[in-house]
ZATOR-665709 format. One record per residue (C-alpha): chain; residue in three letters; x negated, y negated, z. Coordinates in nm, 3 decimals, always signed. Layout:
<node><torba>A</torba><kolti>ALA</kolti><x>X</x><y>Y</y><z>Z</z></node>
...
END
This chain:
<node><torba>A</torba><kolti>UNK</kolti><x>+2.444</x><y>+3.619</y><z>-4.528</z></node>
<node><torba>A</torba><kolti>UNK</kolti><x>+2.810</x><y>+3.528</y><z>-4.508</z></node>
<node><torba>A</torba><kolti>UNK</kolti><x>+3.106</x><y>+3.761</y><z>-4.487</z></node>
<node><torba>A</torba><kolti>UNK</kolti><x>+3.463</x><y>+3.775</y><z>-4.607</z></node>
<node><torba>A</torba><kolti>UNK</kolti><x>+3.739</x><y>+4.025</y><z>-4.544</z></node>
<node><torba>A</torba><kolti>UNK</kolti><x>+3.956</x><y>+4.204</y><z>-4.796</z></node>
<node><torba>A</torba><kolti>UNK</kolti><x>+4.284</x><y>+4.275</y><z>-4.621</z></node>
<node><torba>A</torba><kolti>UNK</kolti><x>+4.513</x><y>+4.552</y><z>-4.735</z></node>
<node><torba>A</torba><kolti>UNK</kolti><x>+4.807</x><y>+4.314</y><z>-4.704</z></node>
<node><torba>A</torba><kolti>UNK</kolti><x>+4.646</x><y>+4.057</y><z>-4.934</z></node>
<node><torba>A</torba><kolti>UNK</kolti><x>+4.832</x><y>+3.990</y><z>-5.255</z></node>
<node><torba>A</torba><kolti>UNK</kolti><x>+4.547</x><y>+4.129</y><z>-5.466</z></node>
<node><torba>A</torba><kolti>UNK</kolti><x>+4.532</x><y>+4.456</y><z>-5.272</z></node>
<node><torba>A</torba><kolti>UNK</kolti><x>+4.908</x><y>+4.489</y><z>-5.292</z></node>
<node><torba>A</torba><kolti>UNK</kolti><x>+4.906</x><y>+4.430</y><z>-5.667</z></node>
<node><torba>A</torba><kolti>UNK</kolti><x>+4.641</x><y>+4.702</y><z>-5.701</z></node>
<node><torba>A</torba><kolti>UNK</kolti><x>+4.859</x><y>+4.934</y><z>-5.495</z></node>
<node><torba>A</torba><kolti>UNK</kolti><x>+5.157</x><y>+4.866</y><z>-5.717</z></node>
<node><torba>A</torba><kolti>UNK</kolti><x>+4.956</x><y>+4.926</y><z>-6.033</z></node>
<node><torba>A</torba><kolti>UNK</kolti><x>+4.787</x><y>+5.249</y><z>-5.921</z></node>
<node><torba>A</torba><kolti>UNK</kolti><x>+4.939</x><y>+5.503</y><z>-5.682</z></node>
<node><torba>A</torba><kolti>UNK</kolti><x>+4.607</x><y>+5.672</y><z>-5.602</z></node>
<node><torba>A</torba><kolti>UNK</kolti><x>+4.445</x><y>+5.339</y><z>-5.524</z></node>
<node><torba>A</torba><kolti>UNK</kolti><x>+4.742</x><y>+5.263</y><z>-5.299</z></node>
<node><torba>A</torba><kolti>UNK</kolti><x>+4.667</x><y>+5.576</y><z>-5.095</z></node>
<node><torba>A</torba><kolti>UNK</kolti><x>+4.302</x><y>+5.474</y><z>-5.063</z></node>
<node><torba>A</torba><kolti>UNK</kolti><x>+4.379</x><y>+5.115</y><z>-4.963</z></node>
<node><torba>A</torba><kolti>UNK</kolti><x>+4.624</x><y>+5.231</y><z>-4.697</z></node>
<node><torba>A</torba><kolti>UNK</kolti><x>+4.373</x><y>+5.477</y><z>-4.550</z></node>
<node><torba>A</torba><kolti>UNK</kolti><x>+4.067</x><y>+5.249</y><z>-4.558</z></node>
<node><torba>A</torba><kolti>UNK</kolti><x>+4.249</x><y>+4.935</y><z>-4.450</z></node>
<node><torba>A</torba><kolti>UNK</kolti><x>+4.064</x><y>+4.604</y><z>-4.432</z></node>
<node><torba>A</torba><kolti>UNK</kolti><x>+3.705</x><y>+4.576</y><z>-4.557</z></node>
<node><torba>A</torba><kolti>UNK</kolti><x>+3.448</x><y>+4.320</y><z>-4.441</z></node>
<node><torba>A</torba><kolti>UNK</kolti><x>+3.197</x><y>+4.232</y><z>-4.711</z></node>
<node><torba>A</torba><kolti>UNK</kolti><x>+2.855</x><y>+4.069</y><z>-4.668</z></node>
<node><torba>A</torba><kolti>UNK</kolti><x>+2.763</x><y>+3.820</y><z>-4.941</z></node>
<node><torba>A</torba><kolti>UNK</kolti><x>+2.435</x><y>+3.670</y><z>-5.062</z></node>
<node><torba>A</torba><kolti>UNK</kolti><x>+2.510</x><y>+3.305</y><z>-5.136</z></node>
<node><torba>A</torba><kolti>UNK</kolti><x>+2.145</x><y>+3.198</y><z>-5.187</z></node>
<node><torba>A</torba><kolti>UNK</kolti><x>+2.115</x><y>+3.267</y><z>-5.559</z></node>
<node><torba>A</torba><kolti>UNK</kolti><x>+1.738</x><y>+3.274</y><z>-5.607</z></node>
<node><torba>A</torba><kolti>UNK</kolti><x>+1.684</x><y>+3.475</y><z>-5.290</z></node>
<node><torba>A</torba><kolti>UNK</kolti><x>+1.950</x><y>+3.722</y><z>-5.398</z></node>
<node><torba>A</torba><kolti>UNK</kolti><x>+1.773</x><y>+3.791</y><z>-5.728</z></node>
<node><torba>A</torba><kolti>UNK</kolti><x>+1.436</x><y>+3.825</y><z>-5.553</z></node>
<node><torba>A</torba><kolti>UNK</kolti><x>+1.590</x><y>+4.080</y><z>-5.319</z></node>
<node><torba>A</torba><kolti>UNK</kolti><x>+1.731</x><y>+4.267</y><z>-5.618</z></node>
<node><torba>A</torba><kolti>UNK</kolti><x>+1.388</x><y>+4.283</y><z>-5.782</z></node>
<node><torba>A</torba><kolti>UNK</kolti><x>+1.225</x><y>+4.401</y><z>-5.460</z></node>
<node><torba>A</torba><kolti>UNK</kolti><x>+1.479</x><y>+4.681</y><z>-5.418</z></node>
<node><torba>A</torba><kolti>UNK</kolti><x>+1.444</x><y>+4.838</y><z>-5.760</z></node>
<node><torba>A</torba><kolti>UNK</kolti><x>+1.350</x><y>+5.209</y><z>-5.765</z></node>
<node><torba>A</torba><kolti>UNK</kolti><x>+1.252</x><y>+5.227</y><z>-5.397</z></node>
<node><torba>A</torba><kolti>UNK</kolti><x>+1.440</x><y>+5.323</y><z>-5.081</z></node>
<node><torba>A</torba><kolti>UNK</kolti><x>+1.652</x><y>+5.074</y><z>-4.890</z></node>
<node><torba>A</torba><kolti>UNK</kolti><x>+1.411</x><y>+5.098</y><z>-4.597</z></node>
<node><torba>A</torba><kolti>UNK</kolti><x>+1.104</x><y>+5.031</y><z>-4.811</z></node>
<node><torba>A</torba><kolti>UNK</kolti><x>+1.276</x><y>+4.738</y><z>-4.982</z></node>
<node><torba>A</torba><kolti>UNK</kolti><x>+1.374</x><y>+4.590</y><z>-4.646</z></node>
<node><torba>A</torba><kolti>UNK</kolti><x>+1.016</x><y>+4.617</y><z>-4.521</z></node>
<node><torba>A</torba><kolti>UNK</kolti><x>+0.868</x><y>+4.448</y><z>-4.828</z></node>
<node><torba>A</torba><kolti>UNK</kolti><x>+1.129</x><y>+4.173</y><z>-4.829</z></node>
<node><torba>A</torba><kolti>UNK</kolti><x>+1.065</x><y>+4.104</y><z>-4.460</z></node>
<node><torba>A</torba><kolti>UNK</kolti><x>+0.694</x><y>+4.074</y><z>-4.535</z></node>
<node><torba>A</torba><kolti>UNK</kolti><x>+0.772</x><y>+3.830</y><z>-4.815</z></node>
<node><torba>A</torba><kolti>UNK</kolti><x>+0.984</x><y>+3.620</y><z>-4.580</z></node>
<node><torba>A</torba><kolti>UNK</kolti><x>+0.698</x><y>+3.614</y><z>-4.331</z></node>
<node><torba>A</torba><kolti>UNK</kolti><x>+0.448</x><y>+3.521</y><z>-4.603</z></node>
<node><torba>A</torba><kolti>UNK</kolti><x>+0.671</x><y>+3.233</y><z>-4.717</z></node>
<node><torba>A</torba><kolti>UNK</kolti><x>+0.784</x><y>+3.118</y><z>-4.372</z></node>
<node><torba>A</torba><kolti>UNK</kolti><x>+1.139</x><y>+3.230</y><z>-4.452</z></node>
<node><torba>A</torba><kolti>UNK</kolti><x>+1.157</x><y>+3.004</y><z>-4.760</z></node>
<node><torba>A</torba><kolti>UNK</kolti><x>+1.242</x><y>+3.232</y><z>-5.050</z></node>
<node><torba>A</torba><kolti>UNK</kolti><x>+1.247</x><y>+2.953</y><z>-5.307</z></node>
<node><torba>A</torba><kolti>UNK</kolti><x>+1.099</x><y>+2.920</y><z>-5.654</z></node>
<node><torba>A</torba><kolti>UNK</kolti><x>+0.859</x><y>+2.647</y><z>-5.545</z></node>
<node><torba>A</torba><kolti>UNK</kolti><x>+0.730</x><y>+2.851</y><z>-5.251</z></node>
<node><torba>A</torba><kolti>UNK</kolti><x>+0.672</x><y>+3.158</y><z>-5.471</z></node>
<node><torba>A</torba><kolti>UNK</kolti><x>+0.440</x><y>+2.939</y><z>-5.678</z></node>
<node><torba>A</torba><kolti>UNK</kolti><x>+0.213</x><y>+2.890</y><z>-5.376</z></node>
<node><torba>A</torba><kolti>UNK</kolti><x>+0.122</x><y>+3.258</y><z>-5.331</z></node>
<node><torba>A</torba><kolti>UNK</kolti><x>-0.119</x><y>+3.463</y><z>-5.539</z></node>
<node><torba>A</torba><kolti>UNK</kolti><x>-0.066</x><y>+3.796</y><z>-5.710</z></node>
<node><torba>A</torba><kolti>UNK</kolti><x>-0.317</x><y>+3.944</y><z>-5.464</z></node>
<node><torba>A</torba><kolti>UNK</kolti><x>-0.105</x><y>+3.829</y><z>-5.170</z></node>
<node><torba>A</torba><kolti>UNK</kolti><x>+0.205</x><y>+3.981</y><z>-5.325</z></node>
<node><torba>A</torba><kolti>UNK</kolti><x>+0.026</x><y>+4.311</y><z>-5.387</z></node>
<node><torba>A</torba><kolti>UNK</kolti><x>-0.093</x><y>+4.315</y><z>-5.029</z></node>
<node><torba>A</torba><kolti>UNK</kolti><x>+0.267</x><y>+4.317</y><z>-4.900</z></node>
<node><torba>A</torba><kolti>UNK</kolti><x>+0.381</x><y>+4.594</y><z>-5.132</z></node>
<node><torba>A</torba><kolti>UNK</kolti><x>+0.471</x><y>+4.441</y><z>-5.469</z></node>
<node><torba>A</torba><kolti>UNK</kolti><x>+0.379</x><y>+4.649</y><z>-5.773</z></node>
<node><torba>A</torba><kolti>UNK</kolti><x>+0.215</x><y>+4.478</y><z>-6.070</z></node>
<node><torba>A</torba><kolti>UNK</kolti><x>+0.539</x><y>+4.514</y><z>-6.266</z></node>
<node><torba>A</torba><kolti>UNK</kolti><x>+0.752</x><y>+4.358</y><z>-5.993</z></node>
<node><torba>A</torba><kolti>UNK</kolti><x>+0.507</x><y>+4.070</y><z>-5.967</z></node>
<node><torba>A</torba><kolti>UNK</kolti><x>+0.564</x><y>+4.008</y><z>-6.339</z></node>
<node><torba>A</torba><kolti>UNK</kolti><x>+0.940</x><y>+4.015</y><z>-6.280</z></node>
<node><torba>A</torba><kolti>UNK</kolti><x>+0.911</x><y>+3.774</y><z>-5.986</z></node>
<node><torba>A</torba><kolti>UNK</kolti><x>+0.690</x><y>+3.537</y><z>-6.187</z></node>
<node><torba>A</torba><kolti>UNK</kolti><x>+0.935</x><y>+3.539</y><z>-6.478</z></node>
<node><torba>A</torba><kolti>UNK</kolti><x>+1.230</x><y>+3.468</y><z>-6.248</z></node>
<node><torba>A</torba><kolti>UNK</kolti><x>+1.036</x><y>+3.186</y><z>-6.083</z></node>
<node><torba>A</torba><kolti>UNK</kolti><x>+0.931</x><y>+3.034</y><z>-6.415</z></node>
<node><torba>A</torba><kolti>UNK</kolti><x>+1.286</x><y>+3.037</y><z>-6.553</z></node>
<node><torba>A</torba><kolti>UNK</kolti><x>+1.425</x><y>+2.887</y><z>-6.230</z></node>
<node><torba>A</torba><kolti>UNK</kolti><x>+1.161</x><y>+2.612</y><z>-6.235</z></node>
<node><torba>A</torba><kolti>UNK</kolti><x>+1.193</x><y>+2.517</y><z>-6.601</z></node>
<node><torba>A</torba><kolti>UNK</kolti><x>+1.572</x><y>+2.513</y><z>-6.592</z></node>
<node><torba>A</torba><kolti>UNK</kolti><x>+1.631</x><y>+2.796</y><z>-6.839</z></node>
<node><torba>A</torba><kolti>UNK</kolti><x>+1.802</x><y>+2.967</y><z>-6.546</z></node>
<node><torba>A</torba><kolti>UNK</kolti><x>+2.018</x><y>+2.690</y><z>-6.405</z></node>
<node><torba>A</torba><kolti>UNK</kolti><x>+2.182</x><y>+2.788</y><z>-6.078</z></node>
<node><torba>A</torba><kolti>UNK</kolti><x>+2.375</x><y>+2.460</y><z>-6.066</z></node>
<node><torba>A</torba><kolti>UNK</kolti><x>+2.583</x><y>+2.560</y><z>-6.369</z></node>
<node><torba>A</torba><kolti>UNK</kolti><x>+2.600</x><y>+2.937</y><z>-6.335</z></node>
<node><torba>A</torba><kolti>UNK</kolti><x>+2.934</x><y>+2.918</y><z>-6.156</z></node>
<node><torba>A</torba><kolti>UNK</kolti><x>+3.077</x><y>+2.750</y><z>-6.464</z></node>
<node><torba>A</torba><kolti>UNK</kolti><x>+2.992</x><y>+3.048</y><z>-6.686</z></node>
<node><torba>A</torba><kolti>UNK</kolti><x>+3.224</x><y>+3.335</y><z>-6.761</z></node>
<node><torba>A</torba><kolti>UNK</kolti><x>+3.124</x><y>+3.680</y><z>-6.637</z></node>
<node><torba>A</torba><kolti>UNK</kolti><x>+2.998</x><y>+3.773</y><z>-6.983</z></node>
<node><torba>A</torba><kolti>UNK</kolti><x>+2.801</x><y>+3.449</y><z>-7.017</z></node>
<node><torba>A</torba><kolti>UNK</kolti><x>+2.649</x><y>+3.484</y><z>-6.670</z></node>
<node><torba>A</torba><kolti>UNK</kolti><x>+2.541</x><y>+3.844</y><z>-6.735</z></node>
<node><torba>A</torba><kolti>UNK</kolti><x>+2.384</x><y>+3.739</y><z>-7.066</z></node>
<node><torba>A</torba><kolti>UNK</kolti><x>+2.189</x><y>+3.460</y><z>-6.896</z></node>
<node><torba>A</torba><kolti>UNK</kolti><x>+2.074</x><y>+3.673</y><z>-6.603</z></node>
<node><torba>A</torba><kolti>UNK</kolti><x>+1.960</x><y>+3.963</y><z>-6.820</z></node>
<node><torba>A</torba><kolti>UNK</kolti><x>+1.718</x><y>+3.730</y><z>-6.999</z></node>
<node><torba>A</torba><kolti>UNK</kolti><x>+1.505</x><y>+3.757</y><z>-6.685</z></node>
<node><torba>A</torba><kolti>UNK</kolti><x>+1.250</x><y>+4.038</y><z>-6.691</z></node>
<node><torba>A</torba><kolti>UNK</kolti><x>+1.358</x><y>+4.321</y><z>-6.462</z></node>
<node><torba>A</torba><kolti>UNK</kolti><x>+1.721</x><y>+4.207</y><z>-6.436</z></node>
<node><torba>A</torba><kolti>UNK</kolti><x>+1.951</x><y>+4.453</y><z>-6.611</z></node>
<node><torba>A</torba><kolti>UNK</kolti><x>+2.326</x><y>+4.461</y><z>-6.651</z></node>
<node><torba>A</torba><kolti>UNK</kolti><x>+2.391</x><y>+4.641</y><z>-6.321</z></node>
<node><torba>A</torba><kolti>UNK</kolti><x>+2.179</x><y>+4.394</y><z>-6.122</z></node>
<node><torba>A</torba><kolti>UNK</kolti><x>+2.357</x><y>+4.105</y><z>-6.292</z></node>
<node><torba>A</torba><kolti>UNK</kolti><x>+2.696</x><y>+4.258</y><z>-6.208</z></node>
<node><torba>A</torba><kolti>UNK</kolti><x>+2.595</x><y>+4.292</y><z>-5.842</z></node>
<node><torba>A</torba><kolti>UNK</kolti><x>+2.490</x><y>+3.926</y><z>-5.846</z></node>
<node><torba>A</torba><kolti>UNK</kolti><x>+2.830</x><y>+3.829</y><z>-5.985</z></node>
<node><torba>A</torba><kolti>UNK</kolti><x>+3.003</x><y>+4.019</y><z>-5.705</z></node>
<node><torba>A</torba><kolti>UNK</kolti><x>+2.787</x><y>+3.946</y><z>-5.402</z></node>
<node><torba>A</torba><kolti>UNK</kolti><x>+2.646</x><y>+3.601</y><z>-5.486</z></node>
<node><torba>A</torba><kolti>UNK</kolti><x>+2.900</x><y>+3.436</y><z>-5.717</z></node>
<node><torba>A</torba><kolti>UNK</kolti><x>+3.201</x><y>+3.599</y><z>-5.552</z></node>
<node><torba>A</torba><kolti>UNK</kolti><x>+3.361</x><y>+3.702</y><z>-5.879</z></node>
<node><torba>A</torba><kolti>UNK</kolti><x>+3.670</x><y>+3.914</y><z>-5.814</z></node>
<node><torba>A</torba><kolti>UNK</kolti><x>+3.712</x><y>+4.080</y><z>-6.153</z></node>
<node><torba>A</torba><kolti>UNK</kolti><x>+3.387</x><y>+4.271</y><z>-6.205</z></node>
<node><torba>A</torba><kolti>UNK</kolti><x>+3.358</x><y>+4.647</y><z>-6.257</z></node>
<node><torba>A</torba><kolti>UNK</kolti><x>+3.010</x><y>+4.801</y><z>-6.280</z></node>
<node><torba>A</torba><kolti>UNK</kolti><x>+3.100</x><y>+5.121</y><z>-6.463</z></node>
<node><torba>A</torba><kolti>UNK</kolti><x>+2.741</x><y>+5.249</y><z>-6.436</z></node>
<node><torba>A</torba><kolti>UNK</kolti><x>+2.726</x><y>+5.217</y><z>-6.058</z></node>
<node><torba>A</torba><kolti>UNK</kolti><x>+2.681</x><y>+5.567</y><z>-5.916</z></node>
<node><torba>A</torba><kolti>UNK</kolti><x>+2.866</x><y>+5.489</y><z>-5.592</z></node>
<node><torba>A</torba><kolti>UNK</kolti><x>+3.172</x><y>+5.361</y><z>-5.775</z></node>
<node><torba>A</torba><kolti>UNK</kolti><x>+3.160</x><y>+5.660</y><z>-6.008</z></node>
<node><torba>A</torba><kolti>UNK</kolti><x>+3.143</x><y>+5.900</y><z>-5.713</z></node>
<node><torba>A</torba><kolti>UNK</kolti><x>+3.440</x><y>+5.731</y><z>-5.549</z></node>
<node><torba>A</torba><kolti>UNK</kolti><x>+3.643</x><y>+5.749</y><z>-5.870</z></node>
<node><torba>A</torba><kolti>UNK</kolti><x>+3.554</x><y>+6.115</y><z>-5.929</z></node>
<node><torba>A</torba><kolti>UNK</kolti><x>+3.686</x><y>+6.205</y><z>-5.584</z></node>
<node><torba>A</torba><kolti>UNK</kolti><x>+3.992</x><y>+5.980</y><z>-5.589</z></node>
<node><torba>A</torba><kolti>UNK</kolti><x>+4.112</x><y>+6.085</y><z>-5.933</z></node>
<node><torba>A</torba><kolti>UNK</kolti><x>+3.989</x><y>+6.446</y><z>-5.918</z></node>
<node><torba>A</torba><kolti>UNK</kolti><x>+3.792</x><y>+6.439</y><z>-6.243</z></node>
<node><torba>A</torba><kolti>UNK</kolti><x>+3.476</x><y>+6.621</y><z>-6.347</z></node>
<node><torba>A</torba><kolti>UNK</kolti><x>+3.137</x><y>+6.458</y><z>-6.302</z></node>
<node><torba>A</torba><kolti>UNK</kolti><x>+3.111</x><y>+6.416</y><z>-6.679</z></node>
<node><torba>A</torba><kolti>UNK</kolti><x>+3.437</x><y>+6.217</y><z>-6.675</z></node>
<node><torba>A</torba><kolti>UNK</kolti><x>+3.371</x><y>+5.984</y><z>-6.382</z></node>
<node><torba>A</torba><kolti>UNK</kolti><x>+3.242</x><y>+5.695</y><z>-6.596</z></node>
<node><torba>A</torba><kolti>UNK</kolti><x>+3.526</x><y>+5.728</y><z>-6.844</z></node>
<node><torba>A</torba><kolti>UNK</kolti><x>+3.791</x><y>+5.719</y><z>-6.570</z></node>
<node><torba>A</torba><kolti>UNK</kolti><x>+3.658</x><y>+5.376</y><z>-6.471</z></node>
<node><torba>A</torba><kolti>UNK</kolti><x>+3.686</x><y>+5.256</y><z>-6.829</z></node>
<node><torba>A</torba><kolti>UNK</kolti><x>+4.040</x><y>+5.394</y><z>-6.846</z></node>
<node><torba>A</torba><kolti>UNK</kolti><x>+4.138</x><y>+5.226</y><z>-6.519</z></node>
<node><torba>A</torba><kolti>UNK</kolti><x>+3.987</x><y>+4.888</y><z>-6.601</z></node>
<node><torba>A</torba><kolti>UNK</kolti><x>+4.297</x><y>+4.741</y><z>-6.771</z></node>
<node><torba>A</torba><kolti>UNK</kolti><x>+4.516</x><y>+4.876</y><z>-6.491</z></node>
<node><torba>A</torba><kolti>UNK</kolti><x>+4.305</x><y>+4.720</y><z>-6.214</z></node>
<node><torba>A</torba><kolti>UNK</kolti><x>+4.245</x><y>+4.386</y><z>-6.388</z></node>
<node><torba>A</torba><kolti>UNK</kolti><x>+4.229</x><y>+4.113</y><z>-6.253</z></node>
<node><torba>A</torba><kolti>UNK</kolti><x>+4.122</x><y>+4.282</y><z>-5.927</z></node>
<node><torba>A</torba><kolti>UNK</kolti><x>+3.829</x><y>+4.494</y><z>-6.046</z></node>
<node><torba>A</torba><kolti>UNK</kolti><x>+3.599</x><y>+4.384</y><z>-5.765</z></node>
<node><torba>A</torba><kolti>UNK</kolti><x>+3.847</x><y>+4.481</y><z>-5.496</z></node>
<node><torba>A</torba><kolti>UNK</kolti><x>+3.896</x><y>+4.822</y><z>-5.658</z></node>
<node><torba>A</torba><kolti>UNK</kolti><x>+3.517</x><y>+4.858</y><z>-5.658</z></node>
<node><torba>A</torba><kolti>UNK</kolti><x>+3.491</x><y>+4.787</y><z>-5.287</z></node>
<node><torba>A</torba><kolti>UNK</kolti><x>+3.751</x><y>+5.049</y><z>-5.205</z></node>
<node><torba>A</torba><kolti>UNK</kolti><x>+3.574</x><y>+5.306</y><z>-5.422</z></node>
<node><torba>A</torba><kolti>UNK</kolti><x>+3.244</x><y>+5.224</y><z>-5.252</z></node>
<node><torba>A</torba><kolti>UNK</kolti><x>+3.414</x><y>+5.292</y><z>-4.920</z></node>
<node><torba>A</torba><kolti>UNK</kolti><x>+3.485</x><y>+5.650</y><z>-5.031</z></node>
<node><torba>A</torba><kolti>UNK</kolti><x>+3.110</x><y>+5.710</y><z>-5.029</z></node>
<node><torba>A</torba><kolti>UNK</kolti><x>+3.032</x><y>+5.482</y><z>-4.735</z></node>
<node><torba>A</torba><kolti>UNK</kolti><x>+3.284</x><y>+5.662</y><z>-4.513</z></node>
<node><torba>A</torba><kolti>UNK</kolti><x>+3.183</x><y>+6.005</y><z>-4.642</z></node>
<node><torba>A</torba><kolti>UNK</kolti><x>+3.528</x><y>+6.096</y><z>-4.771</z></node>
<node><torba>A</torba><kolti>UNK</kolti><x>+3.386</x><y>+6.263</y><z>-5.082</z></node>
<node><torba>A</torba><kolti>UNK</kolti><x>+3.170</x><y>+6.488</y><z>-4.865</z></node>
<node><torba>A</torba><kolti>UNK</kolti><x>+3.422</x><y>+6.570</y><z>-4.592</z></node>
<node><torba>A</torba><kolti>UNK</kolti><x>+3.744</x><y>+6.610</y><z>-4.790</z></node>
<node><torba>A</torba><kolti>UNK</kolti><x>+3.823</x><y>+6.777</y><z>-5.121</z></node>
<node><torba>A</torba><kolti>UNK</kolti><x>+4.084</x><y>+6.512</y><z>-5.207</z></node>
<node><torba>A</torba><kolti>UNK</kolti><x>+4.254</x><y>+6.206</y><z>-5.066</z></node>
<node><torba>A</torba><kolti>UNK</kolti><x>+4.567</x><y>+6.409</y><z>-4.996</z></node>
<node><torba>A</torba><kolti>UNK</kolti><x>+4.382</x><y>+6.581</y><z>-4.710</z></node>
<node><torba>A</torba><kolti>UNK</kolti><x>+4.365</x><y>+6.243</y><z>-4.538</z></node>
<node><torba>A</torba><kolti>UNK</kolti><x>+4.733</x><y>+6.159</y><z>-4.568</z></node>
END
């Protein structure tokens, strides 16, 4: 993994602050954010498949077992060398094995071309990634953020982002997705940075400890 830091004095963060007074409060309170990325594209998608519908701890355990099985080479050619039985023995469900095989096949035959994916627009990249079995829109959006480093992505269906927005903008639970849609044109072209600050609301426990951001000012 690699890391990068979003600094509250960066131009993008300052433009967000200018565009949205509530976001400005949040940026000033949270400050700089260090983000871990996943620059190995195939490995990132494998990790995403492993983590679906199970706890973070369980996903970490299974992924570690896969790394051990493959001698730390999470590559499409190395996946081809292991059997379904071996994958089941380390915790893969039959469905996730199908997803992994489909990802591997598309990577090997070039229908998923990692050498050109950076040249695609966000919409084009999401369309290509969601052709893989088990990769939905949310997973594709996370790939755009954490692997491709796209800075204008907003996953409106992400529960963490929704929770952060509900707290920051003091809306009802039923309105938390819509507030993201409403804010999208205001935050553009810095949707990813807005997302990271909203994730921090949950990560730092603000939504549990404080009724509103004004309690922190």
